[in-house]
NUSEVEX-136840 format. One record per atom (N, C-alpha, C): residue in one letter; atom name; x, z, y. Coordinates in steps of 0.2 Angstrom, whole numbers, plus 5000, padded with zeros to 4 digits. Atoms other than C-alpha are relative to their C-alpha. Example, Ala and Ser with C-alpha at 12.3 -4.5 7.8 and 13.67 -1.06 7.14 Angstrom:
<tinus>
('a' 'N' (5004 5000 4994))
('a' 'CA' (5062 5039 4978))
('a' 'C' (5004 5000 5006))
('s' 'N' (4996 4999 4994))
('s' 'CA' (5068 5036 4995))
('s' 'C' (4996 5003 5005))
</tinus>
This chain:
<tinus>
('m' 'N' (5004 5000 4994))
('m' 'CA' (5000 5000 5000))
('m' 'C' (5005 5000 5007))
('i' 'N' (4995 5000 4995))
('i' 'CA' (5014 5004 5011))
('i' 'C' (5002 4993 5002))
('l' 'N' (4998 5007 5000))
('l' 'CA' (5021 4986 5009))
('l' 'C' (4995 4995 5003))
('e' 'N' (5004 5004 4995))
('e' 'CA' (5006 4979 5015))
('e' 'C' (4998 5001 5006))
('s' 'N' (5000 4998 4993))
('s' 'CA' (5005 4987 5031))
('s' 'C' (5006 4998 5004))
('a' 'N' (4994 5002 4997))
('a' 'CA' (5022 4983 5034))
('a' 'C' (5000 4992 5000))
('l' 'N' (5000 5006 4998))
('l' 'CA' (5020 4965 5031))
('l' 'C' (4995 4997 5004))
('t' 'N' (5004 5001 4994))
('t' 'CA' (5005 4965 5042))
('t' 'C' (5003 5001 5007))
('a' 'N' (4996 4999 4994))
('a' 'CA' (5016 4971 5055))
('a' 'C' (5005 4995 5002))
('l' 'N' (4997 5007 5000))
('l' 'CA' (5028 4956 5052))
('l' 'C' (4998 4993 5000))
('f' 'N' (5003 5007 5001))
('f' 'CA' (5016 4943 5050))
('f' 'C' (5001 4995 5007))
('p' 'N' (4999 5004 4995))
('p' 'CA' (5018 4936 5068))
('p' 'C' (5007 4996 5001))
('a' 'N' (4993 5005 4999))
('a' 'CA' (5037 4933 5068))
('a' 'C' (4999 4996 4993))
('l' 'N' (4999 5005 5007))
('l' 'CA' (5035 4925 5049))
('l' 'C' (4996 4995 5002))
('a' 'N' (5003 5005 5000))
('a' 'CA' (5023 4915 5055))
('a' 'C' (5002 4995 5006))
('d' 'N' (4997 5003 4994))
('d' 'CA' (5034 4909 5071))
('d' 'C' (5005 4997 4997))
('g' 'N' (4995 5001 5004))
('g' 'CA' (5048 4908 5057))
('g' 'C' (4998 4993 4998))
('v' 'N' (5003 5005 5003))
('v' 'CA' (5037 4895 5048))
('v' 'C' (4999 4995 5004))
('r' 'N' (5001 5005 4995))
('r' 'CA' (5032 4885 5062))
('r' 'C' (5007 4997 5004))
('g' 'N' (4994 5002 4999))
('g' 'CA' (5051 4884 5068))
('g' 'C' (5003 4996 4995))
('v' 'N' (4997 5005 5006))
('v' 'CA' (5056 4878 5051))
('v' 'C' (4996 4993 5001))
('f' 'N' (5004 5008 5000))
('f' 'CA' (5042 4863 5052))
('f' 'C' (5003 4997 5007))
('g' 'N' (4997 5004 4993))
('g' 'CA' (5049 4860 5070))
('g' 'C' (5007 4997 4999))
('m' 'N' (4996 5003 5001))
('m' 'CA' (5065 4858 5064))
('m' 'C' (5003 4993 4995))
('i' 'N' (5001 5005 5004))
('i' 'CA' (5060 4847 5049))
('i' 'C' (4999 4994 5006))
('t' 'N' (5004 5006 4997))
('t' 'CA' (5050 4836 5061))
('t' 'C' (5003 4998 5007))
('g' 'N' (4997 5000 4992))
('g' 'CA' (5061 4837 5077))
('g' 'C' (4997 5000 5006))
('s' 'N' (5003 4998 4995))
('s' 'CA' (5048 4844 5087))
('s' 'C' (4999 5007 5003))
('k' 'N' (4998 4994 4997))
('k' 'CA' (5050 4856 5099))
('k' 'C' (4992 5004 5002))
('g' 'N' (5007 4997 4998))
('g' 'CA' (5030 4860 5101))
('g' 'C' (4997 4998 5008))
('a' 'N' (5003 5002 4994))
('a' 'CA' (5020 4859 5117))
('a' 'C' (5004 5005 5005))
('r' 'N' (4997 4997 4994))
('r' 'CA' (5031 4863 5132))
('r' 'C' (4998 4998 5006))
('p' 'N' (5002 5002 4992))
('p' 'CA' (5028 4862 5151))
('p' 'C' (5007 4995 5001))
('q' 'N' (4994 5005 4999))
('q' 'CA' (5036 4846 5157))
('q' 'C' (5001 4999 5007))
('n' 'N' (4996 5000 4993))
('n' 'CA' (5036 4850 5175))
('n' 'C' (4998 5006 5003))
('i' 'N' (5000 4995 4997))
('i' 'CA' (5035 4864 5187))
('i' 'C' (4993 5003 5001))
('a' 'N' (5007 4999 5000))
('a' 'CA' (5017 4862 5189))
('a' 'C' (4997 5003 4994))
('e' 'N' (5002 4999 5007))
('e' 'CA' (5013 4864 5171))
('e' 'C' (5003 5007 4998))
('v' 'N' (4998 4992 5001))
('v' 'CA' (5023 4881 5171))
('v' 'C' (4996 5003 5004))
('v' 'N' (5003 4996 4996))
('v' 'CA' (5014 4887 5185))
('v' 'C' (4993 5001 4998))
('q' 'N' (5007 5000 5003))
('q' 'CA' (4997 4883 5176))
('q' 'C' (5001 5005 4996))
('l' 'N' (5001 4995 5005))
('l' 'CA' (5003 4892 5161))
('l' 'C' (5000 5007 5004))
('m' 'N' (4998 4993 4998))
('m' 'CA' (5009 4908 5171))
('m' 'C' (4994 5002 5002))
('n' 'N' (5006 4997 4996))
('n' 'CA' (4992 4908 5182))
('n' 'C' (4994 5000 4993))
('a' 'N' (5004 4999 5005))
('a' 'CA' (4983 4907 5163))
('a' 'C' (5000 5006 4997))
('d' 'N' (4999 4993 5002))
('d' 'CA' (4991 4921 5158))
('d' 'C' (5000 5006 5005))
('i' 'N' (5003 4995 4996))
('i' 'CA' (4988 4931 5172))
('i' 'C' (4993 5001 5001))
('a' 'N' (5006 4998 5001))
('a' 'CA' (4971 4928 5171))
('a' 'C' (4997 5003 4993))
('r' 'N' (5003 4997 5007))
('r' 'CA' (4970 4933 5153))
('r' 'C' (5002 5007 5001))
('l' 'N' (4998 4993 4999))
('l' 'CA' (4979 4949 5157))
('l' 'C' (4995 5004 5004))
('q' 'N' (5005 4995 4996))
('q' 'CA' (4967 4953 5171))
('q' 'C' (4993 5000 4997))
('a' 'N' (5007 4999 5002))
('a' 'CA' (4952 4950 5161))
('a' 'C' (5000 5004 4994))
('l' 'N' (5000 4994 5003))
('l' 'CA' (4959 4962 5147))
('l' 'C' (4999 5006 5003))
('a' 'N' (4999 4993 4996))
('a' 'CA' (4962 4975 5161))
('a' 'C' (4993 5001 5002))
('q' 'N' (5007 4999 4998))
('q' 'CA' (4944 4972 5167))
('q' 'C' (4996 5003 4994))
('l' 'N' (5005 4998 5005))
('l' 'CA' (4937 4975 5150))
('l' 'C' (5002 5008 4999))
('d' 'N' (4998 4994 5000))
('d' 'CA' (4946 4992 5150))
('d' 'C' (4998 5005 5006))
('q' 'N' (5004 4997 4994))
('q' 'CA' (4938 4997 5167))
('q' 'C' (4994 5002 4998))
('p' 'N' (5009 4999 5002))
('p' 'CA' (4922 5008 5165))
('p' 'C' (4995 4996 5006))
('a' 'N' (5005 5003 4995))
('a' 'CA' (4907 5000 5172))
('a' 'C' (4997 5005 5003))
('g' 'N' (5004 4995 4994))
('g' 'CA' (4899 5007 5188))
('g' 'C' (5004 5007 5002))
('n' 'N' (4998 4994 4998))
('n' 'CA' (4901 5024 5195))
('n' 'C' (5001 5006 4995))
('v' 'N' (5000 4995 5005))
('v' 'CA' (4907 5037 5182))
('v' 'C' (5004 5005 5001))
('h' 'N' (4995 4994 4997))
('h' 'CA' (4914 5054 5183))
('h' 'C' (5007 4998 4996))
('a' 'N' (4993 5000 5003))
('a' 'CA' (4934 5056 5180))
('a' 'C' (5000 5002 4992))
('w' 'N' (4999 4999 5007))
('w' 'CA' (4932 5064 5163))
('w' 'C' (4996 4996 4995))
('v' 'N' (5002 5005 5006))
('v' 'CA' (4922 5051 5155))
('v' 'C' (5003 4994 5001))
('a' 'N' (4995 5004 5001))
('a' 'CA' (4934 5039 5160))
('a' 'C' (5005 5002 4997))
('d' 'N' (4993 4998 5005))
('d' 'CA' (4947 5049 5152))
('d' 'C' (4999 5000 4993))
('i' 'N' (5002 4999 5008))
('i' 'CA' (4937 5053 5136))
('i' 'C' (5000 4991 4997))
('r' 'N' (5001 5007 5002))
('r' 'CA' (4934 5033 5136))
('r' 'C' (5006 4998 4999))
('a' 'N' (4993 5002 5000))
('a' 'CA' (4952 5029 5139))
('a' 'C' (5005 5003 4993))
('l' 'N' (4996 4996 5007))
('l' 'CA' (4958 5041 5123))
('l' 'C' (4996 4997 4996))
('q' 'N' (5003 5001 5007))
('q' 'CA' (4945 5033 5111))
('q' 'C' (5005 4995 4996))
('r' 'N' (4997 5005 5005))
('r' 'CA' (4956 5019 5105))
('r' 'C' (5007 5005 4998))
('p' 'N' (4994 4996 5002))
('p' 'CA' (4973 5030 5104))
('p' 'C' (4998 5006 4995))
('f' 'N' (5001 4995 5005))
('f' 'CA' (4962 5043 5094))
('f' 'C' (4998 4999 4994))
('a' 'N' (5002 5003 5007))
('a' 'CA' (4955 5031 5082))
('a' 'C' (5005 4997 4997))
('v' 'N' (4993 5001 5002))
('v' 'CA' (4972 5024 5080))
('v' 'C' (5002 5007 4995))
('a' 'N' (4997 4994 5005))
('a' 'CA' (4979 5041 5075))
('a' 'C' (4996 5002 4994))
('l' 'N' (5005 4997 5005))
('l' 'CA' (4964 5045 5065))
('l' 'C' (5000 4996 4993))
('v' 'N' (4998 5006 5006))
('v' 'CA' (4966 5028 5053))
('v' 'C' (5006 5002 4998))
('l' 'N' (4994 4999 5003))
('l' 'CA' (4984 5031 5052))
('l' 'C' (5002 5007 4997))
('f' 'N' (4999 4994 5003))
('f' 'CA' (4982 5049 5047))
('f' 'C' (4996 5001 4993))
('g' 'N' (5003 4999 5006))
('g' 'CA' (4969 5045 5034))
('g' 'C' (5004 4996 4996))
('y' 'N' (4996 5004 5004))
('y' 'CA' (4981 5031 5028))
('y' 'C' (5006 5004 4996))
('l' 'N' (4995 4995 5002))
('l' 'CA' (4995 5043 5026))
('l' 'C' (4997 5005 4994))
('l' 'N' (5005 4997 5005))
('l' 'CA' (4983 5055 5018))
('l' 'C' (4998 4998 4993))
('t' 'N' (5004 5002 5006))
('t' 'CA' (4977 5044 5005))
('t' 'C' (5007 4998 4996))
('v' 'N' (4993 5001 5004))
('v' 'CA' (4996 5038 5001))
('v' 'C' (5003 5006 4997))
('y' 'N' (4998 4993 5002))
('y' 'CA' (5000 5056 4999))
('y' 'C' (4997 5001 4992))
('y' 'N' (5003 4999 5005))
('y' 'CA' (4985 5060 4988))
('y' 'C' (5003 4995 4993))
('t' 'N' (4998 5004 5006))
('t' 'CA' (4989 5044 4976))
('t' 'C' (5007 5002 4998))
('m' 'N' (4994 4998 5002))
('m' 'CA' (5007 5049 4976))
('m' 'C' (5001 5005 4995))
('t' 'N' (5000 4995 5002))
('t' 'CA' (5004 5065 4970))
('t' 'C' (4996 5000 4993))
('g' 'N' (5003 5001 5005))
('g' 'CA' (4993 5060 4956))
('g' 'C' (4993 5001 5000))
('h' 'N' (5007 5000 4998))
('h' 'CA' (4976 5063 4963))
('h' 'C' (4996 4995 4998))
('a' 'N' (5004 5006 5000))
('a' 'CA' (4961 5054 4959))
('a' 'C' (4997 4998 5007))
('v' 'N' (5002 5004 4993))
('v' 'CA' (4958 5043 4975))
('v' 'C' (4995 4993 4997))
('p' 'N' (5005 5006 5003))
('p' 'CA' (4942 5030 4972))
('p' 'C' (5004 4992 5003))
('q' 'N' (4998 5006 4998))
('q' 'CA' (4950 5012 4973))
('q' 'C' (4998 4997 5006))
('s' 'N' (5004 5005 4994))
('s' 'CA' (4937 5005 4985))
('s' 'C' (5002 5004 5007))
('l' 'N' (4999 4996 4993))
('l' 'CA' (4942 5021 4998))
('l' 'C' (5007 4998 5002))
('a' 'N' (4992 5001 4998))
('a' 'CA' (4961 5017 4996))
('a' 'C' (5001 4993 5003))
('d' 'N' (4999 5007 4996))
('d' 'CA' (4959 4998 4999))
('d' 'C' (4996 5000 5007))
('g' 'N' (5003 5000 4993))
('g' 'CA' (4948 5001 5014))
('g' 'C' (5004 5004 5005))
('v' 'N' (4995 4998 4994))
('v' 'CA' (4960 5013 5022))
('v' 'C' (5006 4996 5000))
('a' 'N' (4995 5005 4998))
('a' 'CA' (4973 5001 5019))
('a' 'C' (4999 4995 5003))
('t' 'N' (5002 5005 4995))
('t' 'CA' (4964 4988 5028))
('t' 'C' (5000 5002 5005))
('y' 'N' (4999 4998 4993))
('y' 'CA' (4961 4997 5042))
('y' 'C' (5008 5002 5002))
('a' 'N' (4992 5000 4999))
('a' 'CA' (4980 5002 5041))
('a' 'C' (5002 4994 5003))
('q' 'N' (4997 5005 4999))
('q' 'CA' (4984 4986 5041))
('q' 'C' (4998 4996 5008))
('m' 'N' (5004 5003 4993))
('m' 'CA' (4972 4980 5056))
('m' 'C' (5004 5004 5007))
('v' 'N' (4997 4997 4996))
('v' 'CA' (4981 4995 5066))
('v' 'C' (5007 4999 5001))
('t' 'N' (4992 5001 5000))
('t' 'CA' (4999 4991 5062))
('t' 'C' (5001 4993 5003))
('f' 'N' (5000 5007 4998))
('f' 'CA' (4996 4972 5067))
('f' 'C' (4998 5001 5007))
('y' 'N' (5002 4998 4993))
('y' 'CA' (4988 4978 5083))
('y' 'C' (5005 5002 5003))
('l' 'N' (4995 4997 4997))
('l' 'CA' (5000 4990 5088))
('l' 'C' (5008 4997 5000))
('f' 'N' (4993 5000 5002))
('f' 'CA' (5017 4985 5080))
('f' 'C' (5002 4991 4999))
('g' 'N' (4998 5007 5002))
('g' 'CA' (5015 4966 5075))
('g' 'C' (4999 4996 5007))
('d' 'N' (5002 5006 4994))
('d' 'CA' (5006 4955 5090))
('d' 'C' (5004 5004 5004))
('r' 'N' (4997 4998 4995))
('r' 'CA' (5012 4967 5104))
('r' 'C' (5007 5000 5000))
('s' 'N' (4993 5001 5001))
('s' 'CA' (5030 4969 5099))
('s' 'C' (5003 4993 5001))
('y' 'N' (4998 5007 5001))
('y' 'CA' (5032 4952 5094))
('y' 'C' (4999 4996 5007))
('s' 'N' (5002 5003 4995))
('s' 'CA' (5025 4946 5110))
('s' 'C' (5005 5001 5006))
('y' 'N' (4995 4998 4996))
('y' 'CA' (5037 4957 5119))
('y' 'C' (5007 4999 4999))
('l' 'N' (4994 5002 5003))
('l' 'CA' (5052 4952 5109))
('l' 'C' (5001 4993 5002))
('r' 'N' (5000 5008 4999))
('r' 'CA' (5047 4933 5112))
('r' 'C' (5002 4999 5007))
('t' 'N' (4998 5001 4992))
('t' 'CA' (5047 4934 5131))
('t' 'C' (5006 5003 5002))
('g' 'N' (4994 4995 4997))
('g' 'CA' (5062 4945 5133))
('g' 'C' (5000 5006 5003))
('k' 'N' (5001 4994 4995))
('k' 'CA' (5054 4960 5141))
('k' 'C' (5002 5006 4995))
</tinus>
């Protein structure tokens, strides 16, 4: 089960590696901006995407500060809960306790989603852009 989560975190890098191999074979470098105007358009599209994502995290309307704080902590709490459940399931499995297979599979699936979200996609995008 641990290997499944680790592979999920590495999936973006593996996919880009496969794409790079096909690019070397075919001699293609993929879609690249051809001039400064296209570079600016791509940067503006990235800025618009980040603004849309930031706006999704903003509370709608006039809410109390404590409500906004609790809302902001929902995602980290859910991630911690899923990872704790995964580690607990792995611990019980390793110590010989009977864990239903459907429960172990479900918890492993959620852990894969969390590790991909936290470590795979975001980390790879930071590494790729050089930040």
